[in-house]
N, C-alpha and C positions, 0 to 999 in steps of 0.2 A: 380871344387872346386878351390878356391884361395889358394895360398901358400905364405902368407905375409912374408916379410923379417923382419918386426918389431915385437918385443915382445909385446903381448897384456898386457896392464896395468890394464884394468878394469875400468879406469877412463875416463870421457868425455874429448875429445881432447880440448886443449886450442886453441883460435882463432889464425889462421896462422900456426898451427902445421901441419907437413907433415910426410910422411913415404914412404918407398919403398915397392913394392909388385910385385909378379909375379902371373899371373892368366891365366886360359884358357878361351877363349870366350865361351859364351853360344849360344844356337840356332844351326842353320845348318851350320854356317861358321866355320868349324874346320880345313879345309885344304886350303892352298894357294900355288900357284905355286912359283917357285923361282923368276920368273920375277915379280910377284905380290908383293912378299916380298921386292925385290930390289926397286920397285917403291915407297915403303913407307919408305925407308931408308933416313936419314937426308941429305945424300950426293947426293941423286938422283935428277936429273933435273925434273922440273915440279911442284914442290911445294907440292906434296901430303903429305909429312911428316909434314909440317907445318900445313896443313889443318887438318890432323888427330890430331895433338897436340892440336890445338885450340878447335876443336869440343869435343875431349875427356876431356879437362879441363872444358869446359862448363858443361858437364854431371856430372863430379866429384864435381862441385860446386853447385849442386842443393840446393836450399834454400838460395842462396846468397842474401844479402840485397842491392846489387848494380845492376843497369841496364846500367852501363857504361862499354862497352866491353873492353875499354882500361884499366880501373881500374882492372878488373878481370885478364887480361893478365899480367899487371904489378905486381900485388900482387903475382902471381905465375910464375914469369919469369923463375925460375929455374926448373919448371916442364917439364918432358919429358916422352915420351912413345916410346917403341921400340917393333917391331914385331919380335919374335924369332921363328926359325924352331925347331921342336922337333920330337922325334921318332914317336909319335902318333898324330901329328898335329902341332898346333902353340901355342905359349904362348905370352902373353903381359907383357912386363917389364915396370912397372911404377916407375919413380924416382921423389921424392919430390911431391908426390900426396897429395892433401888436406886430412888431417886425418878425416875430418867430413864425408867422404864417406865410412868410415870403422867403424865397431863395434868390439871391442876387437881384432883389427888387421885384421879382415876379411872384405872384401868389401861387402857392402849391396847388396843383390841379385838383387833388381830392378836396382840399378846403374850399376851393372855388365851387366845386360841385355841391358841397354841403351848404354853402352860403346861398347858392341858387335854390336849393330845396327849401331853405328857410323862407326865402322870398315867395316862392311858389305857394307854399302851404298857408302862409299868413294872408296872402292876397286871396286865395281861394276860400279859406274859411271865413275871413272877414267880409268878403263881398258876395260869395255865392252860397254860403251855408247859413251863417248867423243872421243875415238880412233877407233870407229867402223864405217866404211863407210855406213853401212845399216841405220844408224840414221842420216838423213839429217836435222841438227838442224837449217837450214836456211829456212825450210818450215814448215807450220802449221801441216801437217800430220806427218812429221818426229818428231816434238816436241811431239805431242800427243802419237806417238808410243813409244818414249823414256819414257814419263811419265808412260805409261801403264807398260812397262817392269820393270821400277824401283819399282813400286808398287807391281808387281807380284813377283819380286825377294825378296821383303820384306814380302811376304806372307800376303798381305793385301787384295787380291782379292779372294773371296770365291764364286765359281760358284753356290753353292746351297743355299747361304744366302738370305733369304727373305728381301726385302728392309726394313731397320730399322735404318739407320745411319743418325744422326742429327749432323751437324757441328755447333759449337757454337763459335762465334767471340766476342771479347770484349777486354777491356783494361787490361794491367798488373798493371797499376797504378790506382786502384779503391778503393773507401772507403769500410770500413768493411761491412756496411749495404748493399752495392751493391754486394759485394762478397757473403754475406749470401743469398741474393735474388737469385743470379745465382745458388747457391747450392740447393735452394728449387725447382727451375725450373728443375735442373738435377734430383732431387728426383722424381718429377712428370714424367719426361721422363722415368726414370728407372722403375717406377710402371707400365708404359705402354710398358715395354720391348723394349724400344728404346735404341740403343747404342749411344755413344758420341764421337765426333772427334773435337779436338781443335788445336790451335797453339802450345800446349804442355807446355806452361809456367805457371806463377802464375796468381793470380787475376781471371778474368773472364774466363781464360782458365782452371784453376784448379777447380773452384767452381762447374760447371756442372758435371764434372767427379766425384767429391767427393759425390755430392748428388745422382748421378746415382748409385754409389756402394751400397747405402742404399736401394734405390728402387729395385735394382736387387736382393739384399739379401732377401728382403721381399717377392719377387716373386720366390725365390729359383732359380734365374737365375745364373748359375755358369760359364758361358762362355761369360760374358759381354765384349764388346770391348771398350777400352778407348784409342783411336788412337791419337797420337800426330804427327803433321807434322811440321817440322822446315826446316831451311836452314842455311848454314854456316855463313851468315852475321848477323843473328839475334839470333843464339842459345846462344851466350855468354851473351847477355842481357836478354834473356828469357830461361834459362835452363829448361829442361824437369821436370815437377812436378812428384812426386813419384807415382802418380796413373796411369800414362801412362803405359799401358802394351803392346802397339805396337807402336814403334817409327820408323819414317822414316825421313831421311835427304835428301831433294831434292836439286838439284844443285844450284838453284837460286830462287828468290822470285816469278818470273812468273810461273815457273814449280810447285812451292809450291801452288800457288793460283789455278792453273789448277788441281792439284791433289785434292784439297778440293772439287771443283765443279764436277769433274768426279766421285769421290767416293760417294758423299753425296746424300741423298734423301730429305733433307729439311735443312733449315738454320735459326739459331737464332742469332740476334745481340744484345749484351748487351752494356751498356754504355762503351765508350772507348775514345781514342784520335785519333791521326793521323794514326796509324796503322790500327785501326778499320775502319776509313774512307777509307783508301786504299783498304781494303778488300771489303767493301760495294760497292764502286765505280766500282771495277772489276766486281762484280756480276751484278750490274745494267747495266753496259756496255754490258754484254752478253745478258741480258734480253731485252735490247732496240734494239738488232739486229733483224730485221724482220724474219730472218731464224729461230729464237728460239721462235717466238710469241706464238705458240700453245703448247709449252712444259710446263707442270706443274712443278713449283719449289717453294714449300712453303717457304715464307720468313717472319719472324716475328721480329720486333724490340721491345724489352721489358726491363723493369727495375722496381725498386720499385717506390712507389708513388712520392717521391721527384725527380725522374728522368724525370717527365713529361716535365719540361721546357727544359731539355737537348734534348729530342726527338722533341719538337716543333722547337728548333733551327735547329736541323739536318734536319727535314722535310722541313723547310723553305729554307734552303740552297739548298736542292735537287730541290725544286720547282723553285727557282730563277735561277738555273743553267741548270738543265736537264728537268724541266717542269713536267706537270701533268702526262704525260705518265710514267715517272720514279717513281713518287709517287704512281702510281697505282700498282706497282710491289710488294709492301709490305703492311703489316698491323701493326699497333702499338697497343700493348696491355700493359697497365701499371698496375703493382701491382696485377697480377693474374696468378701465376705460373701454376695452373691447366688449365686455359684457353689456355695458351701458349702450354702446352703439348697436349691438345686435338686438337688444330689447327695443330700441327705437325703430330699427329697420323692420322688425316683425310687427311692432305696433302700428307703424305707418301703413304697412300692407293691410292690416285689419281695418284701418280707417278707409283706405281706398276701396276695399270690398264693401264696406258699410255704405259709403257714399254712392257707389254704383247701385246697390240694392235699393236705396232710398231715393235715388235720382237727385241727390244733392250735389252742389258744385264742388269741384276739387279746390278751387281757388278762394272760396269764402264759405264758411260754415253757417249757412242760413238756418239749419235745423236746431242749432244750439239755443236753448231758451235762457234768457237772461232777465232776472226779475228787476223791477224798477230800483230797488235799493242798491243794486250793483251798478246801475247806469247813471243815476242822478249825481251830479258833482257834489262832493262833500267839502264844505269850507271849514277847515279846522280853526276854531276860535276857542277861547276859554269856556264860552257858554256851550257850544256844540260838543266839545270834548267832555265836559262835565255831565251832559245830558245823555250820553251813550248808554244804551241798555246792555250792560255787561252782566248777564245772568243766563242760566240755562233753562229758564222757564219760557221758552219760545222755540219755534221751529229751528232746526239745526242750520238751515241755510240763512235764516235771518240773524242768528247768532254769529255766523261766519261773516255776514255783511257788517255787523257792528264791530267785531274784532278787527276786520279789515280797516274800518274807519279809524279805530284806535291807533293802529300802526301807521296809517296815513298821516294822522296828526303828529305823531312822533317824527316821521320823516320831515314834515314841514318845519317842526321846531328845531330839527337838526341842521337842515341845509337850505330850505327855501327862504327867500327874502321876506315874504309876508309873515311866515312863521317865526323867523328869527326876530323880527321886529316886535311881534306880539309877546314873545317870551321876554325880551328885553324890557318892554314896557310894563308887563303885568306879572312876571314871574312864570314858573313852570305851569304847564297844563295839569289840571287835577282831574283824575278819573276815579270813580268809585263803582263798586258792584258787588256781586256775590263773593263772599270771603274766599271760598275754595278756588274760584276762577281767578280772582285777583292774586291769590298766592301763586298760582301757576304762571300767571303773566309776569309777576315780579321775579320769579325764579328764572324765567327765560330771558327777560331783559337784563337781569344782573349778569347772566352768562355772556350776553352780547357785550356789555360794558367791559367785563373782565378780559374778554378776548380781543378787545379793541376793534369791534365790528361796527362801532358808531361813527368813527372818524378814520381818515386815512392814517397810515402808520406814522407815529411820531407826533400826532396832534392830540392835545389834551381834550377831555370830554367832560362837560358838566350836564347832567341829565335835564332834559327839557320837560320832564313829567314828574308827577307825584301820584302814588297809588294809595287809595283808601279802601278799607274793607268794611 
């Protein structure tokens, strides 16, 4: 139970209003060692307090109308969080917290759960993974082992769960009719008792979850999973939507993407921008690895009727860059939510049979081979972006990895604090490569800008990149 310091007024909070509150975390994280508490203190070395503060603020600003992480941080520059030891566990002291996270002075239960998940994951990763020699984060097996243990600590791995988890990717800056379509797809998934996992934010990350809740309710499914996977660099721009009932914060984008594909049994891509392309290229790169050729992994690209041109452009880009083999990894279904859900249900059943035949776990895809270039964190800087190998004279899965990094850099330049600061200080990222490939990239990005897929509706956009041929 929370014990707010502010007196409830019964009125809706005014924009920018804040309050102080003390609360206990929910879930299984009720005890911390003295060393763990000290590691979260604002005076401790290592920056864990600032990481906790930023991620906690993102959770508390759920429903924010800005996807600029700097704006969110600046608007609440005086927000702070402190972990206190108490006789029966720990308490969280919030100072100048956004009042919109509270009702009559009490924190909203779902936001409290998300805040507790943030604390749990930051403590676990900082103390049990990054400082633990058993996790060799310079090797692929070490990274996968770390991803497994982070997910297990977050209680997302259920040994007895029949395969039924569908990951949905798509943009946070989508039009209302695209959002409504994603919601209907989620409804059809829920009717087939499939659970949903997304990047946890708004737009196409929220729609499928919201629709699935209705489908699950109709089927009297009371234990539906609405899993949200985020990471510190993106969470301020895409705070968890209120439907997420299981949240996990992975240490970086690459481990977040690996968590998606290790957990899921099928994947749907809705219309989106550069973040969606980053995710899709990650998966296509894995699928193009010959070691994964026999593994079933249902992948559907879908949207409402007027998204047909969007998917034609996307399919053309993939064909021009990665070729027909990459195009064969997915099917495009336009304006037919029930067909999408049926394709997922059939595909998930194929995954179940494959896992049984290969004696692989249902809850974590151990057999999936992920090359180092997809696992090692990529730091988008002007130097690393300029050095990307953007040409077709390399194995397809390596080209997919480099294209994924290009889109990752644009995401950083669009919404992440470090990327925004780099662009402000040194101008747009510059990328160069094979002329035909760069022309295809330019066409795709120009379409994203024209359709306002780089920013939330109503917000202006200045490109954070320049392309040279």
